[in-house]
N, C-alpha and C positions, 0 to 999 in steps of 0.2 A: 615315601618315609612313616607317616603315622600309620601304612595299615600291617608295616615288617613290625612296627611297632608294637602295636596286638597282637600279631603271629607270635613274638618271641614272647609277650608276656603270659599269652596261652599255655606256652610251653614249662615242662618243666623246670627246676633247675640246671638239674644234670644236662639235661640235652641244651638249654641258655649255653650255658659253658664251653658246653661241647662248640654250638655253631659261632659264638661268638669269640672264642679264641682258636679254633680254625677257623675261621675267616677274616681275622687279625691278619693272621700268618700268609694263608693264600694272597690277603691283599699285600703284603708286604715282599712278599716272594716274586709278586706278580709286579710289583715295584721295580723291585732287583732285574731281573728278566729282560724291565721294560730299557731301564739303565742302560744296561751292558747290550742291546742291541743299539740302542740311542749313540752311545756310544766307540761302537764298531764302525755305524754308516755314520759318523762325523769321523771319525778316522781315517775310513776308504775315501772319501770328499776330499779332504785333504790331502788324502795323496795323491789324488785323481788333477786337483788345481793343480798340486807340486808338478805333475808330469805336463799338462796343460803349459805351466808357466816355462817348462823347458824344450816345447814341440813347437811353441807360436814361432819362436824369433828363429828360428832355425827353419821352420817352414817360410815363413817372411823374408829370409835373407838368400835362400835357392829360389823360391820363384818370381819374388818380384822385378828383376832388372829385367827378365824374359819377358814377365805383363807389358814393362813399361816401354820395352823395344816391338811392341806389337806385334812379333813376328807368333805365328800360329804354332810355325814349325817346335820354335824354340820354346815356347810353352810348354807342348805337349811334352818334350823332351828333358825339361825343369819338372815338371809333375811325374815323370817315370824312375828322373832321378831322386826327387824326394819320396817316394811311395817305398814303405818300407815295412817291416811286421810289426803289428800292434796295428799300422793303419788301413782301415777297411777301403776308403775313396779319396781320393782328390778330385775340387770341379772349381775352376778357374772363372769368374764374370766379371763383363765389364761392367762397369755404373748405371749404362740402361736394363741390365738386366742377363743377358745375351752372354750365352754359356763361349767362353774361350777356347779351354781347353779340357777335359775329364779322364780319372784313369782310377781302375779298381775296382772291385768288385759293388755295384749298384751305384757308380758314377752319372749313369744314365736315366733318363726319364724325371719325373720331379722329386726335388729332394727334400727330405721327413723335415720337419719341424725341430728347431735348434733346441739342445735340452740345457736346462738352466744344475739340474741336480742330477745325482747316480739315481737317485730314487724314480727321476722320469725317463733314463735307459733302461729302466730293469725289462720293459717288454720285448725288445730289439736285442739288448746285449749291445749294443753301440752307443758310444757318446757323439751326439750331433752339434759339429760345431761350427765358427768362421772366423776369420781374422779378417781385415783389408790391410792393400797392399799398398796402399798411399796414404798422405795425410789429407785430411780436408772428408767434405759433407758426402761427397763422387768419388770416392775413391773404389777402384776395383775391390772385388770379392775375391777370397779364398774359402770356400766349404770343404771339411773333412770330419771322417768319422774315425773315431778311437773306441778298438773291440776293448770292451769291460766286463766280458765272461769274468774274468777269474775274479775281480776286485765282489761283483756281485753273489760271487760263490762261496767267498770267504767271509760276507755276510751273514749269508743265509746260516751256513755251518754255523756259528755263533749262536747264532739266534736260537737252534736246535739246540746244541750243548747244554745253553742257559734253563732251557724247558726242562730237558731232561735231570739237571740239575739239582730245579724245584720239585721238579714231582718227588725225586729219592729224597730230598730236605722233610717237603711233607708228609709222607709216610711215616718217617721215623717221628717225624713232632705226634701224629694220631697216636703211635704205640706208648709214646712215653707217658702220653695223655692219661690213655688206656691205663695203664700200670700204675697213675700217682695221684688222678685225681677220683676215677672212681668210686677208691675205697669212700674217702669224704663226702664226696654229695650222696653216698647211699646213710649215713651220719643224718645228714643235712635232714634228707629224708624221713628219716624217725623220731627225730623234732617237731620237724611240719605237721605229720601224724599228730604228735603228741599233743599240738597246742593247737589241733583242730575240736582235738578230745575235752581240752582245759575249754574251748570256746562253747561247748555244747553241754557243757556243766559236770563234765569227768574230772573233778579234782586231783583223784587218789592215781593219777599217772603216774610213772618214774622212769626217766630213764637209764639210771644206772651207769654213765659214761663215767668208767675213771681215770680214762687216758689225760696226759699233760698238754695236751697244744689246744689249740684255738677252739676247735672244734668241740674238744672233750669241756673246758673251760665255761663253756654255751650251754653245754646241758647243762652241768650242775647249777648254774644259775638258775636254770629253767624250772628245775626239780623245787629251789627253793623259790620262785615265783611261787609255782602251783600253790604251794603247801601254804605260804602266806592270802595267797589267794582265799583258798579255801579256808582260813582264819576268819577274813574279811567278810565272807558272805557268811558265814555264821551268826557273827556280829551283827550285821544289818539284818537277817531276820529276825534277831533277838527284838534287835530295839525297834524291829516293824512290828512283834506280836504287841510291843508297851505301847505302842503309839496307837494301835488299833484298840487295846483296854482303857485307853484314857478318851483319846474322838470318839470314841461310840458311846462313852457311857457321860459326857457329857448333856448339859439341857439345852445349850441353846443346836441349832441346827448349823455346822461346821460343813463345807464345801469346797472344794478345788477348783477352779474354771483357767483350762488350759488359752493360751495366746489367743486363740481364734473363737473362743468365745464358749468351747466345746466340755460338757463334765467331765471332771474325770477322778473325783472320788467326792463321796458324799457320808455323813454316816448316819447311823440309825438314828439319832434324833429327830430327823425327816417325817418316818411316820407317823411321832406322836401331832405334830404341829399340821400335818399334811393329807394322812390318813394312806398315803404312797411307800412301799416299801423305798430299800436305800436302791435295791437292785430296779425294781420299776421307772426309778428313776433314771440311771445309766442308762439303760436300753434304749429309753423314748429318747429321742434326739430333739423334741418340741420343747422338754425339760430346760429351763423354767419357766419354758414362756403359756406351759398349759396351764398353769394351776395362776397363774396372773390373773385379778382379774380385767375382761374386756375393756372399762373405762381407764384404766390405769394400763394399759399394757404398752401403749404407746409410751408414754411417757418412763417407763422401767428400762424398754428399751432401746432411747435415748441416751439415759443415764447411763447402762451395761455397754451400750459401743463406747460412750466419750471415757470412760474409765479404760475398757480393755485398749482404747488407741492412745489416751492421753498417759496412762499408767498411775492416773491417779487413786489417792483413801480419800476414803467417804464413811460418813457414819450417822447411824438414823436418817436412812431414807423410807418414808413411809409411800406404804402401797396395801394393799388389798390381794389375797388371794381368794381362791376357791378352791375347799377342801374337795377330797375324794366325794364326800356325803354328799356334797354341793350347797352347805354351810358358808359362809361367806365371813373372816378374821383379819383382821389390821395386823401386818408385823413391820418390823421394823429393819431393816439393811445395813450391815459396817463394811467394810471390804479396805483391802490395802495389799500395794501389788507384790508378788513373791518373784526372788531373784535368785539364780544360782549362785555360787562359791565364783566363777569369772564373772560375773554382773550380766548371765542371759537374762530374758524373762520368762521366767515361767507361765504368766497368768497370775487369776487374783484371790485370795483365799476372803473366802463369805462369810458371815454369820446372821446367821436371822433368830429372830428370838420374837414370841408374840407381844403386842403391843395392847391387845382389845379389851385388857381392865383399864387402859388407863386413855383407851378413847372412848368407853361408856361412861368413867370419872369426867372425862372432858364434854359430853353432852351432856352429862347429867349440868356442869357448871350453865355452862353454856343458854343452858333453859331457864336455869338460875335467874343468871342476870338481864335477858329478856325480857321474862319478867319485870325483874327491877326496873329498866331501864323506861317500860312502858308505864309503870307506875307513878315514874320519874316525868316522862311526858304528860302524863295528867294533872300531876304537879304545878308543871311550871305551864301548861296551857292558858292561865290565867294572865300570869305577866310576860308571855309572848306574843300575845295578841293585845296587850296596850302596847307593846314598842313594833309593833309590825308595820307602822308607817313609816317610819323612822327607820326601821332597820332596813324597809323596803328600798329607801329613796337612797342612802348611803353605801347598799347594795349597789345600787344602778349605779350612783356615781361613781364609785371605785371600778366597777370593773369597766366605767366606758374608758377608751383607746384617746381618748381624748381631755386637755387638766381642765378642770373647774375649779372657781375660788370664789368664794362670795368674802363682802369687803363691805363693813357698815360704813356710816357716812363719817366716820372719822379716817376711814380708808385702813381700818385694820382687820385682817382674815380673819374670819371665824368661823372656816371652815376649807379645805380644801382637800379633794381627791391625791391616788396617788400618781396618779400621772399629771397633774398640777407639778408638784416636785420634779421628778423626771424631765417636762420639758423644759424645764429652765436649768436640768442639772442641779438643784439643791441639796445637798447631803445630807444623810437620812438624821444627821447627829441635831440638823439644825432644827430651833423651834420657828413652828409657823404660825400657829394658832396664837392670837392674840398679836402677834404681832404686825409694825407697820408694812404695807404690801411695797412701799417705796425699801424702806429696810430691808425686807426679806430678799425683795430682787437684787440688792447689792450683793448682797451673801451668795449667789448664784453661781456656780463656777460658767457658765456659758449667757453673757451677759448681751444685752443689746446692742448693735455699732453705732447705733444715736441715745445715749440712751436718757439723755436731759429731754431731750423733744420728745421724748416715751412716755416722759413722768410728766411733762408737761400736757402733755395729749390728753394724759388720763386723771390726772387733775381736775382738768376742765369738763371732762364725762362726769366724774363721780361730784363737781362740787355744783356744775350748776343740771343737775338731774338732765341728759341732757337722752335724747331720744336711743343712741349707741352710733358704735362706729364699729367698722368691716376694718380690719386694714391686716399688711403682712408684716412681717419682722424678720429681720436678717441679727442671726450671730454670730458673735465672734466667733465661734467654730465650723463658718459655714452655713450650718440648717438655718430652714427655712421656717418660720412660726405663724398658723392665721391666729389672728385674735379678734373674737367676738366681744362686746360688750355691753351690757345692757342694764338698766336700772330695776332694781325689784322695789317694787311699790306694795304697801300695805293696801286692806279693802278699801280704806280713803283715802290711798292717790298718796299717801305719805311716802316720804324714801325712807325703806331699811336699808339701802347701800344699793351694791354693783353684784353682778357675777360676771366673773371673765372667765372667756372659754378659749382656752388653747390646745393647737392640734399640730403636730410634728409633719407640716406637708411635703418635706426636706425630696421623699422621695417621689410623691404624685410632680413635683417641680420635674426632679431628674428625669421623671419618666416622660415627661410632656417633652422636655429638650430631647432626649433619645429618642423618641417619634419621631418630632423632627427632623433628627439625624437621620432614622434611617428612611423616613417616606422618601428623601432624596438620596439615599446610596442602592451601593448594587449588596445583593445581600450578602452575598460569595467573595467578592474583593474588596468589597470596601473603599470601592472606588466612588464619583458619583453617576445615577442612573440616567437611562433616558431622557426622563419626563425632568431631572434637574438641568442635562443637557442642552436639553430645546430650550430653557427660559434663560438658561447662562447663552445661551446663544443670542437668541434674542435680545435678550437686554444689550450682549456685547457688540452689535449690529445696531441698536438702535444708540448706546454711547459711540461706535466707531461715527457714523454718520454727520451727530453735532459735531466732531472733532477733527471731522474730513481725515479721518484715520483707516486703514483697513486691517481687515479680521481677516486671520487664515486659519481655513477647517483643515485639519488632516483626517483621514479614512482610511483606522488600520485593521485588515483583516490576517489574521494568521492562516498560511497555506495549508491545505489539505489536513486541517486539524480535526476532520470527522473523522482521520484515519486512526488519529488518536486516541478519542473515545472509540474507537471499534476496536481498536488492538487492548489497551490496557484497561476500558473497563471509565463510566462517565466519573465516578472517585477521583480516578489518575487523574481523568481528564480536567477537573475542576482545581485539583492540586496545581499542576502545572499552570492552568490560569491565575491561583490566585500567586503562584512565588514569580511569575513574568510580570505581573501588573506592579508586586510591591518595586520589582528591579526598577522596572520604569519610571515608576511614581520617585524612588529617590535620585536619578537623573533628569526629574524636571525644574522648573524654576514657580516662584511664585507664582506668576501670570500667567503659568500657561498650564489652562485649566484640561485636565484629563478625565475620560467616564470610560464606562464601558455600557457599550448601548446594545448588544445583543450576545449571543453565546459566544462568539468567537470574535467578536467587532468589539473597537474600541474609537475612540473621536479625542482631537485633543484642537482646544481653540485659544489662540494668541491673539491678543490685540497689536495694532500696532506693529504687524510684522513686516519687515522688508526683505527684500530677494533673496541676501544674504542669510538674515535670522532663518528666514524657510529652509534653503539648503541645507543652513547647518544643523537644525531642528531635525529638518527627515533625515540626513547621514546620521543625527544621534541617534533618534531612532530607530533608526537598520541598524547603527554599531550594537545598542544593548541587544538586539530580538537574534542577531547573529553570534553576538559572545556567548548566551544564555542557552544552558544545556541543563536537563538532570537527570537523575540516575530512575530509570524505571526497573527494577527488578535487576537483569546483568545486561539490559543496554542503556547505553548511555543517548536519552534522545534531544537533539536537538530541534530548534524553528525556523522557521524561514517568516517572510510575512509581506504583506504587497499594500505601497502607502499610496495613497492617490491625496489629491493638497488642491484646493478651488479656493477665490478669494474674493470678498464682499469689497465695494461693490464690483472691483473689475470682470467678474464673471456672471453673479448673481448679487439682485439686489434687493434679494429677499431670505429669511432663512432657511426656509422648504425649498427654496430652488436651490440655496449654496447646498441643503447637504444635497440635493439628487444631482449632485455635480462634482462633490465631493468622491462621491461613490462612483459617478461614471471614472472619476481618473484614478479612482482605485479597481476597476477593473481595467482602463489601459494599462497600467503597469502587472495585473493579471497575463494580460493581452500579450505583454513584452516578454513574458518564461517567468512573471514571480520573480519572489526576491527583490523585489525593487520599489521604486518608487515616481510617480510621474504626479508634474503639476496638469492641470484642465487642458485639454484640448478640445475645441468645437469641432474638431474635424473628425477624430478619431471614430473609428465604428463601435468602441462600448460606449463614446460620445454618445453618438444617434440613436443606441440600443436606450441609456437613458431618456433623452429628448422622447422617443417613445411612451417610456413609461410616465413621464412628468405631461403628457399629453392625459394621459389614461388617469393620472390622477386629478389634473382637471376636469375627465368626466363623472370619476366617482362624484369629487366633490360639486360639481354640478346636480346631480340626482340624487345627491345627500339631501340637498337644499330643494331642490323642486317634491322633494318626498317619490321619485321615480321609483323607487324597487317595487317590489311586488313581493308578496308570502305566497308562497304555496303549502299546502298540504298533502301529506302521503301517510297512508295508515297504516300503524302496526299490530299486528294481529297472532289473535293465542293459535301456535302450532299445529293443535289437535283439536280445539271444538272453533276455528273462526272468529271468532268474534272481534271483535273490533277495541285494542286495547290503551289505545293514545293515538295520536298521531303528530309527526317530527315537521320542522318547518324547513320550508326550504326556496333560498333566497333567489330572485331572478332578479336581470336588469332588462329593461327594454332598454333595444339599440336605435338610437332616435336618426338614424342612419336609413335603417332597414325596418326597422316596426318587428325584427325579433327578440324572440329574450336570448340574454345572455344565462349561461348556466354558469354556478359560483366559481368555477373550475378554470375559468376565460376572466374573473377581475378579485378574485380571491387573495392570487397570491399578489397581486401588484398592489392591493390594501394592505395585507401585511406587511409587505416593501418600506412601504411610507409611512406606516402607523393612524391611515384612517381605515384601519381595520379595527378598530375601538371603537370610532363614533359609527362603524358600519354595524358592529356586535349591539348596541347600543340602540339606535334604529329598530335593529330585528325585535328587540328587547321587549320596546316601546308595543310596536307594535302586533307584538302576539300576548302583551298582557292583557292591551285594550281588547283583543280579540275573547281573552280569556271570561274580562268582567264583563264583558258584552252577551255570554250564554253561561251567569253561571252556574248553570246544569250539565254544562257538557262536559266532555272529558280532559285530558289531561295532552300536553300540546310541551314537545320536546326543541329546546333551540340548541344550533350550534355555537359555542363561544372556543374562540379564538388563544391558543398562549400567550400572544401579548394580551388578551384582555383579562387572563383571570392570573396573567404576572400584575396587573393595578392595583394597587394596595384597598382602591374605594370600588372595586367594581360590584363587590359581596352586600356593601350597602346600600350601593346602588340600586340591585336588582328587590333588595327588601322596603327601600321607602318604593318604589314602583309596585311593589304588590299590596304594602297598604295603602298607598294610596288608590290602588282602584276597588282594593277590597275584595283581591284576588286570592284564593285559598292557596299558599305555597304550595302543597302539595300537588298540585294542577298542573305548577310549571318543571319539566325535565330541562335540566341541563347535558350538554353532551360535550365533550370537552376528548381530543383524538389522542391517541397511544403516544404517536411520535411525541407530540406537544407536551405530554404529564413527564415523560423520560426524560425530555428535554431541561426540565425546569422543574425536578423532582419537588424540592421544597417548597415551593409556589403553587403546586400543583394541590401537593398535601393540606397545605392551608387554604385553598381556596374550595376544596371539597367539603373537608371542617365546617365552615364558614356557610356554605351549603344545606348543610345536615341542620346545624344548629336554627337557619332560617324555618326548614320543614321541607327543603326542593331535593330532591333524586337527582342522582346523577350518575351518568349512563358516561364507560367509555368508549369512544368510537372507533373503529378501524383497528379493533384487538386481533393480534397478530402481525400487523404489518412487521412491526418493531422485534431488532433482533437478539431480544431480551425480555420479551413479553412475557413468560412464566415467570422469570426471576424477580420481575418489579411488580406485579398483580399483586403480592401483598401486601406493600407500602401503597397501596392506594385503596381507601377505605370505598372505591365507588359504588353503587348498587346495581350497578345495569352493565354489560359487557356487551357491546356489539360488533361481532365476527365479521371481519373485512370483507365485501364483496368476492375481492380476489381469491378467494377459498372456497366461496358457495357458486358461482358462477360455472363451473366445467368440474363440479362437484361428482355428477353419475360418471363420470367418464374419468377422473386424476383418483386413483386408489391415494396417491401422495397427501392430495387431499381431503379426503376423507378421515385416513387419519390423522391427520394435525386439526379438523371439526371434532375427531374423539375426543382429541385430547384437551382440545380448548375445553371442551363441556365436560371435562371430566375435573378440569381442574379449577372452573366455572362454578360446578359444584359443590366442591370443595371447600373452597372459601364463602358456599353458602351466598351466589349471585344467579340471581334473573338473565336470560341469554337471548339475544338477539341476533339472528343472521338476515344479513342485509341481502340485496341484489339475488330474491328468489326469480328466478325465469320461468321455470318448468314444473309441471305436477310432479313430473320423477325425483326432482331438488325437493320440493317441499314432503313430500312422502320419506324419502329419507332422512330429514333433518329431524323429522317427526319423529321417525324408528331412533333416531339416537337421542332425542329426548331436551332437544329444544326449545325451552319456553315461547318463544315467540319470531314473526319473522315478518320479512318487509318485502319488498321488492313489487316492479312492473307487471307481473304475470297477476298479481292479487289488487294491484289498485293503480293506480295513473295521477302523478299529483295534480291535485288541482287546486286555481285560484279562488284565494280566501278571501282577499280583495284587495284595493288599491292605496296604498299611503294607510292613513291613520281613520280609523272610524266600521273597518267593513269587521262584518262578523260571520263566525259559519256556525253549523250544528254539527257536533263531531259522533253524536249517536242519535 
């Protein structure tokens, strides 16, 4: 439709009228012909149906008795008797479809499909129909065909006649249109041509159409309009000439800038002010920026853009310009917005005038004032020196954030700084100096909760000249003040009074409380953290042992929660954890201790639990999780969980074993298909696995107690020069049974599962720092820290204290954290890295590339070194994909200014390829096999 409309608009008015009128008439005639045809078809159809209504009963009456008799000859005779003119064939069939008899042309062979309407019989000119010869669904049928040739011919004749009539009417309309409309459109064409000449500026046109019809009156109105336009244009030209006569000779520079800041007009005064002609300014797109002094350009641009954007007025905006001859002149600019009559914003009118004389006068006055000030300073120098000591003391006391007040032996205030009045909320209108301290404190808006006791204590200190006292005061508003009272003695030991020092320590005390709160809270959910959980579990087990009660430990793990993080990202995953934790917390009782102990793991401790309360609580937890859902974009996410329960002392006699068995019960629930809960069963496969884990825990504890672990060192070398840069500390655990060394992959996962990893990390740190201390001139050593360790708030302080205690330069200790652990606990990792940098240690991100979102998270982790995962290095020469990944990682690292290490280098070709890619350092068995640094504590190794 849009294309047709565009074509019509491109045609002349005459052609448009012809096309539209004839098109409308053609459509109307088409509808009339179609309506006549439809009427003829409907009439013939009704006639046919009436004929069928007469034929059907006659056929049924003549054939049905013979069919009921079952005599074939009788049926055939009945069909012959019923066969008449207009009926082409008759066929009688049994209920089974067997032909009983047939009569007429086309009665043999396959019967045609029955016709529903007259149109469906157009092809063979025969209307095929059928009727049952008895009642019921299994009645014999009579098939017959009616000749409808005449009926169809009648319909076709009516259609042809209608088309001929429509064509005649169409041709007659075309003739009438040419006789009547053509002269009118010719006059309209003349009017259009005249309008175009007026548009081009020719106002002397006249149509002189004196006819009295509508077109004639339109032409006469056009002549009057052209005359009026000519008069208005002449007036505008005269007004424009007067405007230029005034504007071009005003003293100030007047200009007009459009809505986008483009110069539209400027008067001739610009040449006097700048040396540039008005024509030069209009032709140069850089005006006015080309004349603005470079030091003022940014300020002028900002103000100009703001004025255009906000459409504001301004005046006396001062800046410097550079004239065409290179001289500098100060000018002032004033501007206001310009609007059209209908309110449209047209731009800004600007007025520039020179203020160079004013600036010269201002400079001279400032110079004179400076000289007067110097004379005055010299004049007052003597008196200032005399007051310096007192002024410095007053300034120092006034600048102090804590309140200070001196009282004489009669407890009258002789001096107080502003902070003293602020600390006690004493109104500024109250007189303090010379007043009794106790009377002043009674005027305070914020008073001590135990004012009488405080007054008595203060009186005793002042009267008895006691050595002093430190205390904290609680005020009625809830604030806390620290109070120090010291006697003031003269040179001979005489008492001059006392000094009271106050400091508002409310925030410090609140911060201490907040730190204590955060130390045992999970940063994400606000629940208790693992450290607080372990202490609470130990305390409850001790209390239960004394009271002979049971302690139930619930271990809850969200099923397949890693998929949520992978699909929606860790930020949305954190949101789900926060909402779920909040939902569960609202359903718990005061004696039910709830904590988050891992990524998607939670624990619940209940004292005095019965079998019924355990079952009820487990079903309550599963119900909360089952009813929980959260909208993630267009997806409504629901969660399931596996819950395990173990009881003290029924299943375990100590908290650590109870944790392991509750974990085993949780895995029993997972083995049962997840989304369920289980009480610990010793005979379950998951329990057997957990027992193996407990055995490993015992082995790890035993090895830690005996200092049985070994530190091995493997060098990290420059990729180009081959120089040894530093060494990585690798932990090994001797197997007591076989004597073989166990690799970290065999025992680190178990240590992480059981919380022994923190002790293991600290053991490694202690030994490596001792190695560094025994060889002060040696190189640096890197130590791997687990995610569980850098989550500990005290680990950074622990490292700092060990380095200080051994006198080791912090830059010689490098700390490595894995990428997956850092991404899993992003906030803790960022805090840990920042603390390490403050201490002076470098931080390396190990296994870079192993996580699915390495590139997305690297900018959030301010590490110093990226260690590319060996997965990409081992088959580097044979894997095109690995080459692409390694190049991309190196490009990213260079972009962020981070050093790179490629680990697991196994051959010369890989080393050469990595060096060509620009990797900084390399590590692997091809370069150096890890060597034992020593057994236990006290062994040292030379690194260079």
